[in-house]
N, C-alpha and C positions, 0 to 999 in steps of 0.2 A: 624598238622607239626609236632611235636614231633618224631611220627615216619617215616614221611617221613625225617628227617635229617639224620635217619640210614641207609636206601638206599640211599641216595644222594653221603654219605661219603663211602659207600660198591662199588657204580658203579667207582667213583674219587679214591678210593686207587687200586681196582682192573685195571682201566684204567692206572695208573699211572704206575703198576709195569708192565704190557703189554708193553705197550710203552716204558720203560726203556731198557726191554729185547731186544725188536724191534731194538731199535734206534741203536744198534750196527751193527746188521747184514742188518737188511731193515727199514731203516731212512722214506721211503715214508710208510710203513706200520703203523710205528709209530703214524703217524701223523695223518692218518686215524681213527687209534684207539682213539688219541686224541679229535677229531672231533666229532667220535660217540658219544665218553665219553660224550663230551660236549653236545649234544643236546640230549642225555638222559636227562642227568641234569636239562637241560631246561625247558625239558617235564614234568619231576617230581615236578620241583620248581613249574611251572606254575598251576600243578592238586592242589599243597599246598597251592599257595598265593590266588588263588581265594574266597573264604570264606574271606580270610584277608579283599581283597579289596571288596567284596559286605558288609561286616561288616562298614569298615572306608566309602561307599557311602552312607551308612545308618546313620551313625553318622555324617557327613554333611548335610542330609536331615533332621535330627531332629534339628540340632542347625541354620538352614535357610541360612546358607553360599550359596552363589551363586553357581551351579554346573559348572560355566566355570572355578573357582579358581581351584577346585578340579582337573577339567581335564587339566587345564594346570600344575598342580603339577603333576598326573600320566602319562600326557606324557613326562615329563619334566625326571622323572627319569625314565621311559623304554628309552627315549634314552640315560642317563647316563649307564644304564645296558647292552643295546645294544652295543654302542659304546665301553665297556671296554672289553665285550666280545671280539667285532672283533680287538680289539689290541692286547690284550691278545694272540686270535688265529694268528693273524701275525705275530705276537714277536717271537712265539713258531715257527712258520713256517720260522725263518730267515729274515722276511722283516720288521725293525725295521721302516723304511721310511715309508713304508705304511701305519703302525700303528699310525704315527704320524699324517699322513693327515688325516687317518679316525677320532684322534681325534679333529684336527682342524673343521671338518666336523659336528661330534658330538657338540661342542660348540657353531657353528651358529646355528645350527637346534634347540638346546633351545633357543636360542636368538630370532629366528623366529617365536616358539610356545610360546616365554614370551611375545611377542611384543603387542599384547592387553591388557593384563594387566599391561604391564611396560604403555602402552597409559594410560590406565584408572587412574593408580596412579597419572601421570601426569595432568590427566586433574581434580582430585580431591584436588591436590597442587595449580594448578592455581585458581580455585575457592575461595580455602581457603585464597589465597596472594591478589586476586583481586575486 
């Protein structure tokens, strides 16, 4: 991951400079540069994060924790990241209202993904009380 961060920083800084220059004369192209840079950065990040995810899954497996709990965690984390990226992209495009709706959708999606875990916690609490 250490070497990958330099690639990501390079892509981000170069894209930011190009987008800033283009924004003055061709704002549509500036947005396209930002979107392309975002896609490249995410791709590079996915390459770097896959071994980390595999290691976390291995640790969870060794600890004997139910994989369902880890899946909820990874899904919620993924939803958070994708929601943040989509919101930032919308805000960059001047669409703050759409960004707000995406944030709400992300929160509802996390709630839906977490519902089985929440149900499990409630059943444990209920069995302890009854």
